[in-house]
Backbone as a ProteinNet text record, in pm:
[ID]
protein_1_A
[PRIMARY]
MKIYACTFIIFSGFLGNHVASAQLHKPGTDPAVASIAQMKPSVVQIKFKSDATKPEYQEGVAGTGIVVSDEGYVLTAAHVITETEAALRASNATKVEFFAGISIDAIAGPGANSRGSFAYIPCTIKDSDPAHDIAILQLAQSPFSEAFRLGIKTGDKEPRVTLGVAKLDQTLPPEGQTVLVSGYPLSIPTLVTQKGMIASQTFRVAQTQRPNAPAGSVPAEIEDAILFDAVVNPGISGGPVYLPGEHSVVGICDAYEPSAIFATQRLQTVVPAAAQNSGLAVVIPIQYAIALLQKNKIETKLP
[TERTIARY]
555.4	633.3	550	563.7	495.3	594.4	569.5	657.7	590.7	655	594.8	582.8	471.8	445.6	494.7	600.8	653.2	799.5	883.5	1027.7	1068	1147.8	1165	1199.8	1149.6	1163.4	1244.8	1343.1	1426.5	1360.6	1360.1	1308.8	1391	1326.1	1400.5	1353.6	1280.2	1234.8	1137.5	1049.9	954.9	858.9	851.2	754.3	685.6	555.8	484.4	393.7	385.1	294.1	175.6	63.8	-54.1	-155.8	-197.2	-294.6	-433.3	-520.2	-656	-734.6	-819	-903	-1008.1	-1045	-1146.7	-1284.1	-1298.6	-1428	-1419.8	-1475	-1470.7	-1608.9	-1609.8	-1737.2	-1783.3	-1910.8	-1964	-1937.7	-1898.1	-1869.8	-1986.9	-1957.2	-2058.8	-2131.1	-2104.5	-2175.9	-2122.4	-1997.9	-1937.2	-1918.8	-1968.7	-1954.2	-1809.2	-1717.2	-1574.8	-1525	-1583	-1539.2	-1555.9	-1673.2	-1699.4	-1617.1	-1596.3	-1520.7	-1374.7	-1315.2	-1175.5	-1159.6	-1252.6	-1247	-1261	-1343	-1363.7	-1241.4	-1176.1	-1064.6	-933.2	-914.4	-786	-728.3	-806.7	-747.9	-688.5	-728.1	-679.3	-557.3	-512.8	-399.5	-271.7	-168.6	-42.1	69.9	171.6	291.9	393.2	457.3	557.4	696.1	775.8	907.6	1017.4	1133.8	1247.1	1362.4	1446.8	1574.5	1678.8	1799.6	1906.4	2040.5	2140.8	2275.6	2362	2298.6	2373.5	2468.5	2578.7	2678.3	2633.7	2555.3	2508.6	2391.4	2397.8	2290.9	2152.1	2144.8	2013.8	1947.8	2024.5	1968.3	1945.3	1961.9	1951.6	1810.3	1727.1	1590.6	1504	1380.3	1290.4	1155.8	1070.2	936.1	938.3	890.6	885.9	752	644.5	512.5	401.2	285.3	163.5	104.1	30.2	-37.4	-176.3	-253.9	-391.5	-410.3	-454	-483.1	-611.2	-602.3	-718.9	-762.5	-692.3	-728.6	-682	-763.2	-722.7	-618	-574.4	-466.5	-330.2	-329.6	-204.9	-156.2	-248.6	-210.1	-238.9	-147.1	-154.7	-136.5	-216.9	-200.9	-117.5	-34.7	39.4	73.6	136.1	189.8	320.7	341.2	458.5	589.2	592.4	718.5	759.7	665.7	700.7	811.1	803.4	904.5	1018.8	983.7	1086.5	1178.9	1123.4	1209.1	1284.8	1224.2	1297.5	1417.7	1394.4	1504.9	1613.5	1573.4	1671.7	1756.6	1691.3	1764.2	1861	1820.3	1906.1	2025.7	2000.8	2111	2208.3	2156.5	2244.9	2331.5	2289.2	2367.2	2450.4	2480.1	2568.7	2507.7	2375.3	2311.9	2311.1	2349.6	2346.2	2228.1	2170	2054.6	1946	1828.6	1715.3	1594.2	1529.1	1410.6	1296	1174	1055.4	963.6	891.6	804.1	672.7	564.2	434.3	414.4	392.3	374	228	193.6	56.5	46.7	-47.8	-62.6	-108	-38.4	-74.9	-75.8	-150.4	-149.3	-74.2	53.9	141.3	142.8	67.9	68.2	-66.3	-63.1	-186.9	-223.3	-350.6	-393.3	-494	-577.7	-678.5	-613.9	-669.6	-621.9	-489.4	-433.5	-304.1	-318.9	-215.9	-218.7	-77.2	-57.4	75.9	71.1	16.8	11.1	151.4	163.2	293.5	366.9	302.3	363.8	318.9	414.5	383.8	449.2	384.8	445.9	473.8	598.5	638.6	647.7	591.1	593.2	666.5	765.9	836.3	738.7	765	676.9	757.6	703.5	764.9	657.8	699.2	602.7	556.6	426.7	371.1	348.2	295.2	270.5	255.9	274.7	262.5	208.2	157.5	108.9	185.5	302.5	385.1	316.1	226.3	159.3	74	22.2	-62	0.2	127	202.4	132.5	90.7	23	99.3	108.6	172.7	93.4	95.1	39.8	157.1	153.3	256	203.2	287.4	252.5	328.9	255.8	318.5	365.9	478.8	535.1	444.5	358	268.1	137.3	26	-101.3	-115.3	-140.7	-156.1	-283.5	-371.1	-494.8	-477.5	-360	-338.6	-310.1	-339.3	-311.8	-161	-83.4	62.3	118.9	61.3	108	79	-38.9	-76.1	9.2	36.5	120	263.8	306.1	442.1	469.7	365	384.8	341.9	306.3	264.9	387.1	378.3	487.1	440.3	496.9	453.8	307.6	232.4	89.5	6.6	73	0.9	0.7	-117.4	-131.9	-174.6	-89.1	-122.2	-249.5	-321.8	-441.9	-398.9	-440.2	-402.6	-513.9	-476.6	-573.3	-561.3	-657.6	-643.8	-780	-787.9	-911.6	-882.4	-985.4	-973.2	-1056.5	-994.3	-1063.7	-1161.5	-1270.6	-1366	-1330	-1329.7	-1290.6	-1413.1	-1421.4	-1535.6	-1481.5	-1498.8	-1441.7	-1526.6	-1635.6	-1714.8	-1634.2	-1613.8	-1534.3	-1614.4	-1562.6	-1633.7	-1633.7	-1742	-1748.3	-1667.3	-1642.1	-1575.1	-1656.6	-1588	-1654.8	-1687.5	-1673.6	-1700.8	-1595.9	-1640.9	-1548.9	-1491.8	-1359.7	-1293.2	-1188.3	-1143.9	-1042	-921.5	-803.5	-685.1	-612.2	-573	-506.4	-370.6	-275.6	-145	-47.3	80.1	187.4	288.7	252.6	344.7	456.3	568.8	683	726.6	760.6	799.5	698.3	576.1	471.2	435.5	440.4	424.8	280.8	186.4	47.1	-22.2	-131.7	-202.8	-254	-238.5	-283	-388.8	-498.6	-603.5	-628.6	-642.2	-672.2	-800.8	-866.6	-992.1	-976.6	-1038	-1037.7	-1150.6	-1139.5	-1241.9	-1176.5	-1249.3	-1202.1	-1198.5	-1080.8	-1061.7	-1066.2	-1064.6	-1066.9	-1133.9	-1170.1	-1212.3	-1086.7	-1103.5	-985.6	-915.6	-784.1	-707.4	-596.6	-556.2	-450.6	-329.5	-213.4	-88.7	-39.2	-53.1	-16.8	77.3	151.7	242.6	196.6	227	186.8	302.3	268.9	371.4	437.1	567.4	639.4	663.2	667.5	695.3	829.9	833.1	954.8	1005.5	931.2	972.1	928.8	1004.1	966.3	827	751.5	615.4	619.3	529.1	519.7	622.5	696.6	801.9	748.8	623.1	562.8	443.6	439	324.8	194.9	87.1	-42.7	-91.8	-57.5	-105.1	0.7	25.1	119.5	43.3	-65.7	-141.5	-280.4	-366.1	-499.9	-519	-546.3	-546.7	-653.3	-676	-760.4	-681.3	-721.8	-655.7	-745.2	-680.4	-746.7	-681.8	-763.6	-703.5	-664	-551.7	-495	-343.7	-282.5	-136.8	-81.3	-48.8	4	155.9	212.2	355.2	417.6	552.4	620.1	581.2	555	514.7	370	289.3	146.9	118.1	218.6	201.2	153.9	52.8	-3.4	-120.9	-147.9	-258.4	-394.1	-500	-633	-698.2	-763.4	-850.3	-991.9	-1076.3	-1205.7	-1314.6	-1438.3	-1554.5	-1598.7	-1617.5	-1670.5	-1814.7	-1844	-1979.7	-2001.1	-1911.1	-1928.6	-1810.6	-1698	-1578.4	-1526	-1553	-1510.7	-1386.5	-1284.4	-1162.8	-1188.1	-1172.8	-1196.4	-1066.8	-955	-828.7	-710.5	-591	-466.6	-388.5	-346.9	-268.7	-132.5	-91.9	28.5	139.1	104.3	207	140.7	220.6	162	220	138.2	181.5	263.6	385.2	466.6	432.4	465.7	453.7	582.9	613.9	737.6	733.6	849.8	861.7	900	820.7	846.6	913.6	1004.1	1083.5	1020.8	915.5	849.5	700.8	636.6	492.2	415.5	472.2	405.1	424.5	488.4	507.3	581.9	684.2	759.4	891.5	949.3	1079.6	1066.3	1106.6	1099.6	1235.2	1233.7	1357.4	1397	1514.2	1553.8	1558.8	1514.5	1523.7	1463.1	1360.2	1294.3	1145.2	1084.1	941.4	883.1	753.3	683.4	557.2	500.5	376.7	263.7	197.7	91.3	-39.8	-51.3	-176.7	-270	-220.5	-298.4	-230.8	-304.4	-251	-298.3	-212.5	-245.9	-300	-416.3	-482.4	-506.3	-465.2	-489.4	-623.1	-718.5	-848.3	-830.3	-911.4	-896.1	-929.8	-996.2	-1033.4	-911.1	-797	-676.4	-620	-632.7	-589.5	-680	-810.4	-904.2	-871.3	-839.8	-804.4	-679.2	-580.5	-456.2	-482.6	-567.7	-603.7	-677.6	-769.1	-844.3	-753.7	-656	-558.3	-484.3	-458.1	-386.1	-478.4	-609	-709.5	-711	-699.4	-704.8	-844.2	-914.9	-1050.6	-1046.7	-1131.9	-1138.8	-1282.9	-1300.3	-1433.9	-1478.7	-1583.1	-1639.5	-1784.5	-1837.8	-1978.6	-2072.7
1720.3	1606	1479.9	1391.4	1263.7	1152.8	1036.9	922.7	826.4	800.6	711.7	571.4	509.9	374.2	272.7	307.2	211.3	181.6	282.5	267.6	122.9	87.1	-52.7	-143.6	-267	-364.9	-481.7	-522.1	-633.8	-763.6	-864.5	-995.1	-1049.6	-1083.3	-1131.7	-1268.6	-1336.3	-1470.9	-1468.3	-1364.9	-1351.3	-1469.1	-1530.9	-1637.6	-1612.5	-1606.2	-1581.5	-1696.8	-1725.2	-1830.1	-1760.9	-1760.3	-1690.6	-1792.8	-1772.8	-1862.7	-1803.6	-1876.7	-1827.8	-1821.9	-1721.2	-1707.4	-1817.3	-1857	-1961.9	-1908.6	-1775	-1714.9	-1653.9	-1717.2	-1668	-1621.1	-1515.6	-1470.4	-1568.8	-1583.4	-1668.2	-1600.9	-1677.5	-1619.9	-1539.5	-1420.3	-1339.1	-1244.7	-1248.7	-1160.7	-1018	-999.9	-867.8	-834.4	-718.8	-685.4	-677	-655.2	-648.7	-782	-891.5	-1024.5	-1039.6	-1004.3	-1016	-916.1	-796.4	-693.5	-731.8	-789.3	-831.3	-941	-1036.1	-1144.1	-1090.2	-985.5	-925.1	-844.4	-776.2	-687.9	-763.3	-869.7	-941	-974.2	-1024.5	-1060.9	-943.7	-820.1	-704.4	-638.5	-687.9	-627.2	-704	-631.3	-694.5	-643.5	-725.4	-687.3	-630.2	-519.7	-460.1	-487.4	-555.3	-601.7	-532.3	-516.6	-460.6	-559.9	-544.3	-614.5	-513.9	-525.3	-435	-507.2	-440.7	-496.5	-429.4	-378.2	-317.7	-421.4	-373.7	-465.9	-529.3	-457.4	-512.9	-608.1	-730.5	-829.2	-780.2	-702.6	-658.6	-557.3	-500.4	-406.5	-469.3	-598.6	-663.6	-710.6	-730.1	-778.7	-746.5	-702.8	-672.9	-622.8	-587.7	-536.9	-384.9	-323.7	-178.2	-123.3	-198.7	-149.9	-236.5	-174.1	-244.4	-172.9	-245.3	-185.6	-242.8	-179.5	-219.8	-239.8	-357.5	-382.5	-307.7	-221.2	-140.4	-162.9	-252.1	-278.6	-418	-486.9	-620.6	-613.9	-492.4	-476.3	-477.9	-483.1	-491.5	-360.5	-279.5	-153.4	-161.6	-103.5	-108.5	32	68.2	195.3	172.9	271.2	267.6	410.2	426.9	556.6	576.4	693.2	715.9	693.4	727.8	715	569.6	477.2	334.4	301.7	362.9	340	441.9	570.3	674.4	677.8	667.4	678.1	547.7	435.9	309.8	310.5	354.3	358.1	455.5	571.5	669.3	613.7	541.9	484.3	376.3	296.6	190.3	246.8	350.4	409.6	481.2	532.9	592.4	486	360.1	247.3	181.6	261.8	220.7	120.1	108	21.5	93.2	23.9	81.9	28.4	-80.8	-140.9	-168.2	-112.4	-131.2	-173	-280.3	-330.2	-348.1	-331.8	-349.4	-454.9	-524.4	-633.2	-627.4	-663.1	-677.1	-824.1	-852.6	-989.9	-1030.5	-1126.5	-1177.7	-1299.8	-1298.7	-1410	-1536.2	-1647.3	-1775	-1885.5	-1990.3	-2111.3	-2215.1	-2232.7	-2317.1	-2463.1	-2496.5	-2634.3	-2698.6	-2808	-2876.7	-2979.6	-3018.9	-3123.8	-3072.9	-3162.4	-3124	-3062.4	-2950.4	-2887.3	-2815.6	-2808.4	-2743	-2592.2	-2528	-2383.1	-2329.9	-2233.8	-2177.8	-2025.5	-1976.7	-1833.4	-1774.8	-1658	-1596.2	-1632.8	-1708.8	-1744.1	-1644.2	-1597.6	-1496.9	-1532.1	-1487.7	-1487.9	-1341.5	-1308.8	-1169.5	-1129.3	-1011.8	-956.5	-822.7	-801.7	-672.3	-557.4	-442.9	-328.1	-198.3	-98.5	33.4	139.4	261.6	371.6	417.8	416.6	468.6	618.4	661.2	804.2	824.2	948.7	976.9	1116.4	1137.4	1266.9	1298.6	1364.9	1389.6	1473.5	1563.4	1649	1568.3	1454.2	1370.5	1234.6	1217.6	1095.3	969.8	975	862.4	822.6	694.3	646.9	532.1	525.4	411	324.4	197.1	103.3	21	2.3	-82	-212.3	-322.5	-453.8	-499.4	-566	-611.8	-713.4	-776.9	-878.4	-871.2	-883.1	-882.8	-1009.3	-994.6	-1113.2	-1190.8	-1132.9	-1201.2	-1284.1	-1274.8	-1342.7	-1491.7	-1566.5	-1709.6	-1735.3	-1646.2	-1660.9	-1653.4	-1565.7	-1554	-1682.6	-1735.2	-1856.8	-1976.1	-1984.2	-2093.6	-2078.6	-1952.6	-1927.6	-1970.8	-1980	-2021.6	-2167	-2233.6	-2373.5	-2462.7	-2555.3	-2649.6	-2790.2	-2846.2	-2979.4	-2978.5	-3072.2	-3080.2	-2994.6	-2931.5	-2855.6	-2706.7	-2650.8	-2507.7	-2440.6	-2356.2	-2291.7	-2208.1	-2202.8	-2118.7	-1974.3	-1885.7	-1744.7	-1665.4	-1587.9	-1501.4	-1363	-1325.2	-1201.3	-1141.2	-1008.9	-938.6	-792.3	-716.9	-573.9	-497.7	-399.5	-323.4	-223.2	-198.3	-94.8	33.7	145.3	274.1	363.3	430.7	519.1	651.6	760.1	887.4	963.6	903.4	966.6	967.8	1085.1	1094.5	1046	952.6	906.6	1015.5	1028.9	1132.9	1094.9	1191.9	1164.5	1063.2	966.8	863.6	739.2	745.2	628	520.1	399.6	286.9	248.2	231.3	189.8	83.5	15.4	-89.3	-51	-99	-82.4	-216.4	-256.8	-386	-366.2	-452.6	-443.8	-543.7	-521.5	-612	-538.7	-509.5	-437.4	-526.2	-460.3	-528.3	-644.4	-757.1	-872.2	-984.8	-949.5	-1050.4	-1107.7	-1238.1	-1298.1	-1317.8	-1256.2	-1270.2	-1136.4	-1117.3	-989.9	-958.7	-832.5	-786.1	-677.8	-684.4	-583.6	-524.7	-390.7	-321.7	-241.5	-218.3	-143.4	-16.7	90.2	215.9	303	432.4	523.2	648.9	717.3	844.4	943.9	1001.5	1086	1234.9	1271.5	1414.1	1436.6	1560.4	1600.8	1616.7	1634.8	1654.3	1783.6	1782.4	1903.9	1917.1	2039.7	2066.7	2122	2069	2120.7	2222.1	2349.2	2454.5	2553.8	2626.5	2728.4	2864.6	2966.6	3102.8	3175.3	3253.6	3331.5	3428	3419.8	3506.5	3643.8	3748.5	3883.4	3886.8	3956.2	3975.8	3847.5	3736.2	3612.5	3619.8	3558.2	3560.9	3502.8	3562.4	3515	3371.6	3290.8	3152.4	3059.8	3107.6	3024.1	2921.9	2938.1	2845.3	2776.6	2642.6	2573.9	2602.8	2611.8	2642.6	2527.7	2404.8	2288.3	2179.9	2121.7	2010.5	1879.2	1875.3	1751.6	1777.1	1680.8	1684.8	1548.2	1544.2	1415.7	1411.2	1291.4	1271.6	1185.7	1188.2	1108.5	992.5	882.3	756.1	704.6	670.6	633.6	485.9	456.3	321.5	332.4	238.9	236.6	155.4	223.8	154.7	146.6	50.4	24	22.3	34.4	29.9	-93.4	-72.7	-181.1	-170.2	-97.5	-88.4	33.3	119.1	232.6	183.4	249.8	210.4	116.4	70.9	-21.5	47.1	-27.5	30.7	60.3	174.5	208.8	198.7	116.4	86.2	69.7	68.2	63.3	-79.7	-118.3	-252.1	-262.4	-372.5	-393.5	-345.6	-259.7	-206.6	-239.5	-282.8	-323	-213	-85.8	23.2	91.5	109.6	178.5	328.6	392.5	537	614.7	544.6	614.4	519.7	578.6	503.5	538.5	437.1	459.9	516.5	624.7	694.4	698.8	728.2	749.7	749.8	773.3	798.7	926.5	991.9	1113.8	1077.1	1129.6	1100	1194.1	1153.4	1241.4	1230.4	1335.3	1337.3	1233.3	1182.9	1091.1	1172.6	1162.4	1237.8	1148.9	1209.7	1132.5	1124.1	1199.3	1194.6	1175.2	1126.1	1102.8	1234.1	1343.1	1473.1	1542.4	1472.4	1524.1	1656.1	1667.3	1792.4	1787.2	1669.1	1656.5	1580.1	1644.7	1581.9	1521.4	1396.2	1331.9	1389.2	1450	1513.4	1412.3	1458.5	1379.9	1241.5	1228	1098.1	1115.6	1016.7	1022.9	883.9	877.6	750.7	761.6	648.1	643.9	699.6	803.6	869.8	792.1	695.6	622.8	687.7	788.6	852.9	827	766.5	736.8	842	875.7	970.7	893.7	934.7	867.4	968.4	933.3	1017.8	978.8	1073.1	1040.9	982.7	883.4	810	896	1010	1094.4	1136.2	1154.2	1195.9	1079.9	959.6	842.3	821.3	841.5	827.1	928.2	1052	1155.1	1116.2	1058.4	1016.5	900.2	807.7	694.9	743.1	836.8	889.6	967.2	1038.5	1109.7	1013.2	892.8	792.5	697.8	731.6	652.5	505.9	484.1	351.2	329.9	230.4	204	130.9	174.1	113.7	85.5	14.6	-17.1	94.6	166.5	275.1	243.3	301.7	277	320
941.2	890.5	902.7	807	815.8	788	842.9	822.6	726.8	613.7	515.7	571.9	538.6	586.4	485.8	414.5	318.2	338.6	362	360.3	352.7	251	212.4	328.9	320.8	427.4	378.1	453.1	414.2	457	367.9	404.8	520.3	629.4	746.1	791	704	738.9	854	856.3	966.3	970.4	1085.7	1106.1	1238.1	1236.7	1361	1395.9	1523.2	1570.2	1636.6	1568	1617.7	1669.6	1790	1851	1835.1	1774.1	1750.8	1880.6	1888	2006.7	2009.9	2130.7	2144.4	2107.8	2119.8	2087.8	1948.8	1848.9	1712.6	1669.5	1589.7	1534.4	1427	1415.5	1310.1	1175.9	1073.9	942.8	888.6	838.8	776.4	868.5	999.6	1091	1086.7	1050	1041.1	893.5	847.5	704.5	659.8	754.5	719.2	664.4	710.7	667.5	516.8	467.9	324.2	244.8	301.1	229.7	212.6	316.8	308.9	203.8	205.2	106.8	-35.5	-50.7	-182.4	-226.6	-131	-164.5	-182.9	-107.2	-103	-240.2	-336.4	-466.5	-544.2	-512.2	-588.6	-524.7	-410	-339	-372.1	-413.9	-450.2	-360.2	-347.7	-274.8	-374	-339.8	-427.2	-369.7	-448.9	-405.3	-485.9	-425.7	-497.4	-501.6	-603	-610.9	-656.9	-605.9	-648	-645.2	-703.2	-700.5	-593.8	-489.2	-378.2	-317.6	-265.1	-209.6	-78.8	-0.1	126.2	101.8	151.9	128.3	169.1	277.6	326.5	233.1	137.9	42.8	-94.9	-105.3	-235.5	-269.1	-169.2	-193.2	-73.5	-99.2	11.5	-34.7	59.9	31.8	33.4	-74.9	-84	-36.9	-57.8	-19	-75.1	-91.7	-133.8	-254.5	-336.1	-451	-469.6	-557.6	-583.7	-733.1	-774.4	-915.8	-952.6	-1055.2	-1093.1	-1237.4	-1308.8	-1447.4	-1486.7	-1567.4	-1611.6	-1722.9	-1758.5	-1854.9	-1785.6	-1654	-1580.8	-1522	-1469.5	-1405.2	-1255.6	-1178.2	-1032	-976.8	-878.7	-807.5	-682.6	-649.1	-523.8	-484.6	-368.9	-330.4	-406.9	-465.3	-549.8	-475.1	-346.2	-271.3	-250.3	-266.2	-256.1	-355.5	-474.1	-577.4	-565.5	-564.5	-574.1	-453.5	-333.7	-215.6	-188.7	-224.1	-211.8	-305.7	-430.8	-526.5	-481	-429.6	-383.6	-269.6	-177.3	-64.3	-110.9	-208.8	-259.5	-335.9	-415.4	-490.2	-396.7	-284.9	-184.5	-118.1	-130.2	-77	-187.2	-292	-401.6	-498.4	-501.6	-601.2	-735.7	-841.9	-976.9	-1057.6	-1012.7	-1080.1	-976.9	-997.6	-907	-989.7	-950.3	-1019.8	-921	-973.1	-889.6	-951.4	-864.5	-906.6	-829.2	-897.5	-832.1	-798.9	-671.4	-627.5	-627.1	-711.2	-719.6	-629.4	-537.1	-443.2	-514.9	-488.3	-549.7	-444.8	-473.5	-392.7	-474.8	-439.9	-522.3	-481.6	-377	-327.8	-359	-428.2	-464.5	-359.1	-360.2	-267.6	-166.4	-113.1	-14.3	109.6	152.3	274.4	260.8	140.9	121.9	135.4	187.4	204.9	192.2	104	85.8	97.3	206.1	227.5	223.4	162	151.5	25.7	-65.3	-193	-299.4	-379.9	-480.2	-613.5	-721	-853.3	-884.8	-917.8	-933.7	-1080.3	-1111.4	-1246.1	-1242.1	-1329	-1331.8	-1357.5	-1295.2	-1315.2	-1315.9	-1382.2	-1390.3	-1371.6	-1340.7	-1325.6	-1463.3	-1486.2	-1611.2	-1600.2	-1484.7	-1461.3	-1311.5	-1266.5	-1123.4	-1100.8	-981.4	-936	-808	-819.2	-701.1	-594.1	-635.2	-537.4	-441	-488.8	-404.3	-375.3	-414.8	-385.1	-438.7	-563.8	-627.8	-753.9	-779.5	-902.2	-961.8	-1095.4	-1167.9	-1210.4	-1176	-1218.3	-1335.6	-1434.9	-1548.5	-1537.6	-1534.9	-1524.9	-1662.5	-1664.8	-1791.8	-1859.8	-1782.9	-1836.8	-1759	-1827.7	-1757.5	-1672.8	-1543.2	-1459	-1488.8	-1572.3	-1610.5	-1737	-1799	-1926.4	-1908.2	-2011.7	-2011.4	-2005.1	-2069.5	-2069.7	-1927.8	-1846.1	-1707.6	-1630.6	-1647.6	-1575	-1619.1	-1748	-1796.1	-1747.4	-1727.3	-1683.7	-1540.9	-1458.7	-1319.1	-1297.2	-1405.6	-1396.1	-1377	-1285.9	-1260.8	-1295	-1400.6	-1441.9	-1481.3	-1422.4	-1450.9	-1355.3	-1258.4	-1156.5	-1190.8	-1194.9	-1219.9	-1090.1	-1030.7	-903.2	-914.2	-804.5	-800.8	-777.7	-869.2	-860.9	-792.9	-691.6	-624	-684.9	-767.8	-843	-875.3	-866.7	-897.3	-926.4	-960.7	-988.4	-885.9	-820.8	-716.9	-777.7	-707	-746.1	-672.2	-742.6	-684.9	-668.2	-555.3	-527.6	-472.8	-549	-509.2	-407.5	-361.2	-256.7	-126.8	-69.5	52.3	172.7	250.2	370	477.2	552.9	656.4	780.1	864.8	991.5	1071.7	1128.7	1206.7	1128.1	994.8	910	935	960.3	976.1	840.6	836.4	713.2	744.6	641.4	653.5	568.7	605.7	523.4	517.9	397.4	378.5	311.8	346.1	283.5	340.5	309.5	350.3	438.6	564.3	651.2	705.6	738.6	798.7	708.7	764.8	682.5	694.5	729.6	745.8	608.6	592.3	459.3	413.3	479.3	438	451.6	380.1	381.7	521.9	561.4	692.8	672.6	747	739.5	877.2	882.8	1007.6	991.8	1104.3	1103.7	1187.3	1141.5	1216.3	1166.5	1190.6	1139.1	1084.4	999.3	946.6	1062.4	1086.5	1204.5	1173.6	1045.4	1011.6	878.2	854.2	721.6	636.6	505.7	421	459.1	447.2	475.3	372.7	348.3	252.1	324.8	291.9	345.8	243.6	276.1	181.6	247.2	165.8	214.8	167.2	246	212.2	144	44.7	-24.7	72.3	86.4	178.3	116.3	198.6	146.1	74.2	-39.7	-119.1	-186.9	-176	-243.1	-389.3	-479.4	-621.6	-643.1	-731.2	-759.3	-809.8	-758.9	-803.3	-743.3	-643.9	-585.3	-487.1	-446.3	-350.7	-416.7	-418.7	-481.4	-407.1	-482.1	-420.6	-334.2	-375.1	-301	-302.2	-186.3	-177.7	-178	-104.3	-99	-41.8	-54.6	3.4	66.5	195	264.2	372.6	425	541.7	640.9	766.2	868.4	910.3	940.3	972.9	1101.4	1201.4	1330.2	1334.2	1269.8	1271.2	1280.8	1352	1364	1247.5	1137.9	1020.5	1030	960.9	968	828.8	822.3	692.8	611.8	483.8	395.2	351.3	428.9	393.9	306.4	284	192.6	56.3	2.2	-126.3	-113.3	9	31.4	24.4	-9.4	-22.5	111.6	119	231.8	176.8	238.9	179.1	284.5	236.4	324.5	349.8	474.9	503.1	455	389.8	340.8	199.5	149.5	14.5	-76.7	-20.5	-95.3	-186.9	-157.7	-245.4	-189.3	-275.3	-232.9	-235.1	-119.7	-109.6	-92.2	-71.4	-53.3	-59.1	-60.8	-60.9	65.1	139.2	259.8	220.2	285.4	242.6	347.3	471.8	573.8	711	814.3	945.2	1003.8	1085.6	1152	1274.7	1288	1406.2	1521	1640.6	1757	1836.5	1910.3	1987.2	2099.1	2135.1	2248.5	2371.2	2475.9	2597.9	2701.9	2777.8	2872.8	3011.1	3036.7	3167.5	3149.1	3252.8	3244.8	3233.9	3282.7	3276.8	3141.8	3049.7	2914.8	2913.8	2998.7	3007.9	2931.4	2917	2852.9	2722.1	2615.1	2483.4	2450.2	2404.2	2361.7	2226	2213.6	2086.4	1971.8	1855.5	1730.8	1742.9	1825.8	1841.8	1817.7	1754.7	1727	1731.8	1754.5	1757.4	1673.8	1642	1564.9	1649.9	1599.8	1675.5	1671.9	1579.4	1565.2	1464.9	1392.2	1286.9	1153.1	1062	929.2	830.1	734.5	629.4	509.1	461.9	349.4	237.4	116.3	-0.8	-62.5	-75.4	-136.1	-276.1	-308	-434.3	-555.9	-535.8	-649.7	-731.2	-665.8	-738.5	-819.7	-769.4	-844.3	-964.9	-947.1	-1059.1	-1168.3	-1128.7	-1226.7	-1303.9	-1234.6	-1300.3	-1396	-1356.2	-1442.6	-1567.6	-1549	-1662.3	-1757.3	-1701.9	-1784.3	-1875.9	-1826.6	-1904.4	-1978.9	-1979.3	-2052.8	-2009.3	-1877.2	-1821.3	-1762.8	-1814	-1767.8	-1634	-1542.9	-1409.2	-1373.4	-1262.2	-1212.3	-1117.9	-1160.5	-1081.9	-1049.6	-941.4	-907	-1018.5
[MASK]
+++++++++++++++++++++++++++++++++++++++++++++++++++++++++++++++++++++++++++++++++++++++++++++++++++++++++++++++++++++++++++++++++++++++++++++++++++++++++++++++++++++++++++++++++++++++++++++++++++++++++++++++++++++++++++++++++++++++++++++++++++++++++++++++++++++++++++++++++++++++++++++++++++++++++++++++

């Protein structure tokens, strides 16, 4: 069993006061610094709206996505859309909509900063690969178009749009390779990036044909994934996993592996029906996303 790192998040007005460390690295000394700056413009927040009766189900963050084409296509984990919609409809919602949030700086003037500000574009699933939990989202309007920029202009002020197209690299990173993952976890209003390493080789979750079972009743492959040693949280599903120093997306963050909660220090008593984040994230190799994009004749940036 795995726990998806997306399950929709309700906006809760999260505000954090973070105190910067007195000891800061000099800019540019860590290759991750340049990679995050390069990747940030291509990462979008995926938001939902519904007509559910409960206010907490009417608006929130479903997950993260990656802009992969200047025509307005975004990659994400398929469950970011499908499972969020299923949960909302189970809460009596009859109308569910999804939006891609493009980061903007809506405040003009020297020293101005409006982190957490987004311009939202409606989006729908163009195609998906359920076996690997990948979906392509089609935006109703290209965020690179002049019409989009004029649409978010207020008076004489045109907000600065943070936007780019991610480069995809289907080369699988080896075990021990340091990688980064970026996204919008929890209700944090700004992009969050974590660092870890590839913790496993690729593995397939497959089932064996049972005796006397009808032929073809069990799929040959459910998924192909790698593990990444990072504690990811809901909202980061669909976020890019990439190499520091190379800015190449090698995978999509999908979920985290749960572990049982034990009631004693000797690990003898398991708390029933309880689980915690094991610190291992499930990553879908980008090769499956590239195959889905090519199937739909969507041009992307490849090495």
